[in-house]
TIFI-344592 format. One record per residue: residue number from 1; y, x, z of N, C-alpha, C in turn. Coordinates in steps of 0.2 Angstrom, whole numbers, plus 5000, padded with zeros to 4 digits. Atoms other than C-alpha are relative to their C-alpha. Last residue first. Layout:
BEGIN
[dogu NUM [Y X Z] [Y X Z] [Y X Z]]
...
This chain:
BEGIN
[dogu 113 [4993 5000 5001] [5162 4955 4842] [5003 5006 4997]]
[dogu 112 [4998 5004 5006] [5144 4953 4838] [5007 5001 4999]]
[dogu 111 [5001 4995 5006] [5139 4967 4851] [5003 4996 4994]]
[dogu 110 [4995 4994 5001] [5148 4958 4865] [4998 5004 4994]]
[dogu 109 [4993 5003 5001] [5139 4941 4862] [5005 5006 4999]]
[dogu 108 [5000 5002 5007] [5122 4949 4861] [5007 4998 4998]]
[dogu 107 [5001 4994 5004] [5124 4958 4878] [5001 4998 4993]]
[dogu 106 [4993 4996 5000] [5131 4942 4886] [5000 5006 4996]]
[dogu 105 [4995 5004 5004] [5116 4932 4880] [5006 5004 5000]]
[dogu 104 [5002 4999 5007] [5104 4945 4887] [5005 4997 4995]]
[dogu 103 [4999 4993 5002] [5112 4944 4903] [4999 5002 4993]]
[dogu 102 [4993 5000 5000] [5111 4925 4904] [5002 5007 4998]]
[dogu 101 [4997 5003 5005] [5093 4926 4900] [5007 5000 4999]]
[dogu 100 [5002 4996 5006] [5089 4939 4913] [5002 4997 4993]]
[dogu 99 [4995 4994 5000] [5099 4929 4926] [4999 5005 4994]]
[dogu 98 [4994 5003 5002] [5089 4913 4922] [5005 5006 4999]]
[dogu 97 [5000 5001 5007] [5073 4923 4923] [5006 4997 4997]]
[dogu 96 [5001 4994 5003] [5077 4930 4940] [5000 4999 4992]]
[dogu 95 [4993 4997 5000] [5083 4913 4946] [5000 5007 4996]]
[dogu 94 [4996 5003 5004] [5066 4906 4941] [5007 5002 4999]]
[dogu 93 [5002 4998 5007] [5057 4919 4949] [5004 4996 4995]]
[dogu 92 [4997 4993 5002] [5067 4917 4965] [4998 5002 4993]]
[dogu 91 [4993 5001 5001] [5063 4898 4965] [5003 5007 4999]]
[dogu 90 [4999 5003 5007] [5044 4901 4962] [5008 5000 4999]]
[dogu 89 [5002 4995 5006] [5043 4914 4976] [5002 4997 4994]]
[dogu 88 [4995 4995 5000] [5053 4902 4988] [4998 5005 4995]]
[dogu 87 [4993 5002 5003] [5042 4888 4984] [5005 5005 4999]]
[dogu 86 [5001 5001 5008] [5026 4898 4986] [5006 4997 4997]]
[dogu 85 [4999 4994 5004] [5033 4904 5003] [4999 4999 4993]]
[dogu 84 [4993 4998 5000] [5036 4887 5009] [5001 5007 4996]]
[dogu 83 [4996 5004 5005] [5019 4880 5003] [5008 5003 5000]]
[dogu 82 [5002 4998 5007] [5010 4894 5013] [5005 4997 4995]]
[dogu 81 [4998 4993 5002] [5020 4891 5028] [4998 5003 4994]]
[dogu 80 [4994 5001 5001] [5016 4872 5028] [5004 5007 4998]]
[dogu 79 [5000 5003 5007] [4998 4876 5026] [5008 4999 4998]]
[dogu 78 [5002 4994 5005] [4999 4888 5041] [5001 4997 4993]]
[dogu 77 [4994 4996 5000] [5008 4874 5051] [4999 5006 4995]]
[dogu 76 [4994 5003 5004] [4996 4861 5046] [5005 5005 5000]]
[dogu 75 [4994 4996 4996] [4980 4871 5052] [5006 4998 4996]]
[dogu 74 [4999 5004 4994] [4966 4859 5045] [5007 5003 5004]]
[dogu 73 [4995 5006 5001] [4969 4867 5028] [5001 4995 5006]]
[dogu 72 [4993 4998 5000] [4961 4883 5034] [5005 4995 4999]]
[dogu 71 [4999 4997 4993] [4944 4875 5039] [5008 5002 5000]]
[dogu 70 [4998 5006 4996] [4944 4865 5023] [5002 5002 5007]]
[dogu 69 [4993 5003 5002] [4947 4881 5013] [5001 4994 5004]]
[dogu 68 [4994 4995 4998] [4933 4890 5022] [5006 4996 4999]]
[dogu 67 [5001 5000 4993] [4920 4876 5019] [5006 5003 5003]]
[dogu 66 [4998 5007 4998] [4925 4875 5001] [5001 4999 5007]]
[dogu 65 [4992 5000 5001] [4923 4894 4999] [5003 4993 5002]]
[dogu 64 [4998 4996 4994] [4905 4892 5007] [5008 5001 4999]]
[dogu 63 [5000 5004 4994] [4901 4878 4995] [5003 5004 5006]]
[dogu 62 [4995 5005 5001] [4907 4888 4980] [5000 4996 5006]]
[dogu 61 [4993 4997 4999] [4897 4903 4986] [5005 4995 4999]]
[dogu 60 [5000 4998 4993] [4881 4893 4987] [5007 5003 5002]]
[dogu 59 [4999 5006 4996] [4884 4886 4970] [5001 5001 5007]]
[dogu 58 [4993 5003 5001] [4887 4903 4962] [5001 4993 5004]]
[dogu 57 [4999 5003 5007] [4871 4910 4970] [5007 4997 4999]]
[dogu 56 [4997 5006 5001] [4873 4921 4986] [5000 4998 4992]]
[dogu 55 [4996 5000 5006] [4861 4935 4988] [5002 4993 4999]]
[dogu 54 [4998 5006 5002] [4852 4937 5005] [5005 5001 4994]]
[dogu 53 [4993 5000 5000] [4842 4953 5008] [5002 4993 4996]]
[dogu 52 [4997 5004 4995] [4824 4951 5012] [5007 4999 5000]]
[dogu 51 [5000 5007 5002] [4816 4957 4996] [5003 4996 5005]]
[dogu 50 [5006 5004 4997] [4810 4974 5003] [5000 4993 4998]]
[dogu 49 [5007 4997 5002] [4820 4984 4991] [4995 4996 5003]]
[dogu 48 [5001 5002 5007] [4836 4973 4994] [4993 5002 4997]]
[dogu 47 [5001 5008 5000] [4834 4975 5013] [4999 4997 4993]]
[dogu 46 [5007 5001 4998] [4832 4994 5011] [4998 4993 5000]]
[dogu 45 [5004 4998 5005] [4848 4995 5001] [4992 4999 5002]]
[dogu 44 [5000 5006 5006] [4857 4985 5014] [4996 5002 4995]]
[dogu 43 [5003 5006 4998] [4851 4997 5028] [5000 4994 4995]]
[dogu 42 [5006 4999 5001] [4856 5012 5018] [4996 4994 5002]]
[dogu 41 [5002 5001 5007] [4873 5005 5016] [4992 5001 4999]]
[dogu 40 [5000 5007 5002] [4875 5003 5034] [4998 4999 4993]]
[dogu 39 [5006 5003 4996] [4870 5021 5038] [4999 4993 4998]]
[dogu 38 [5005 4998 5003] [4883 5027 5025] [4993 4997 5003]]
[dogu 37 [5001 5003 5006] [4896 5016 5031] [4994 5002 4997]]
[dogu 36 [5002 5007 4999] [4894 5021 5049] [4999 4997 4993]]
[dogu 35 [5007 5000 4998] [4895 5039 5044] [4997 4994 5001]]
[dogu 34 [5005 4999 5006] [4910 5036 5034] [4993 5001 5002]]
[dogu 33 [5002 5006 5004] [4918 5027 5049] [4996 5002 4994]]
[dogu 32 [4994 5002 5004] [4916 5041 5061] [4998 4995 4995]]
[dogu 31 [5001 4997 5006] [4902 5039 5074] [5007 4999 4996]]
[dogu 30 [4997 4994 4999] [4906 5034 5092] [5000 5004 4993]]
[dogu 29 [4993 5000 4999] [4903 5016 5088] [5004 5007 5000]]
[dogu 28 [4998 5002 5006] [4885 5019 5082] [5008 5000 5000]]
[dogu 27 [5004 5002 5005] [4880 5028 5098] [5004 4999 4993]]
[dogu 26 [5006 4997 5000] [4893 5028 5112] [4996 4998 4994]]
[dogu 25 [5004 5002 5006] [4911 5025 5114] [4994 5004 5000]]
[dogu 24 [5001 4994 5005] [4917 5028 5132] [4996 4997 4994]]
[dogu 23 [5007 4997 5000] [4923 5012 5140] [4999 5005 4995]]
[dogu 22 [5004 5001 5006] [4942 5009 5141] [4993 5004 5001]]
[dogu 21 [5001 5008 5002] [4951 5007 5157] [4996 4999 4994]]
[dogu 20 [4995 5002 5005] [4957 5025 5158] [5000 4993 4998]]
[dogu 19 [4993 4999 4998] [4949 5028 5175] [5005 4998 4994]]
[dogu 18 [4998 5005 4996] [4933 5020 5169] [5007 5001 5003]]
[dogu 17 [4999 5006 5003] [4931 5032 5155] [5002 4994 5004]]
[dogu 16 [4994 4999 5004] [4934 5047 5165] [5001 4994 4996]]
[dogu 15 [4995 5000 4995] [4920 5042 5177] [5007 5000 4997]]
[dogu 14 [4999 5007 4998] [4908 5037 5163] [5006 5000 5006]]
[dogu 13 [4996 5005 5005] [4910 5053 5153] [5001 4993 5004]]
[dogu 12 [4996 4997 5005] [4906 5066 5167] [5004 4995 4996]]
[dogu 11 [5003 5000 5006] [4898 5056 5182] [5006 5003 4995]]
[dogu 10 [4998 5006 5004] [4906 5061 5198] [4997 5000 4993]]
[dogu 9 [5000 5000 5008] [4899 5073 5210] [5002 4994 4997]]
[dogu 8 [4994 5000 5002] [4905 5072 5229] [5000 5001 4992]]
[dogu 7 [4998 4993 5002] [4889 5078 5236] [5007 5000 4997]]
[dogu 6 [4999 4996 4993] [4887 5061 5246] [5002 5008 4998]]
[dogu 5 [4994 5002 4997] [4891 5051 5230] [5001 5005 5006]]
[dogu 4 [4994 4997 5003] [4878 5061 5220] [5006 4998 5003]]
[dogu 3 [4998 5003 5007] [4864 5057 5232] [5007 5003 4997]]
[dogu 2 [4993 5002 5001] [4858 5068 5246] [5000 4997 4993]]
[dogu 1 [4998 4998 5007] [4839 5067 5250] [5007 4998 4999]]
């Protein structure tokens, strides 16, 4: 009995996918994003109806946020970058406010003359 190799036949989707270096998308991954979202939504609704869906209470959400904040704050370079951006933003806001006040004063002074 001859195999597909002996006949020279190659798989249609797998052969071309292997040549490009990317596996062919199949199943859920091959669907467009709207279809995926619709199916996932149905799963979430079913879980809520069944009573097995998890819902965060405010205390649990607070703890989760705290854990995330602690994890992020361990990265000193990231925290320094955040602080630097905040300082730059504050400084530019103060400069803009000072310029606006100065311009307003100049306009009022020229009207009175």
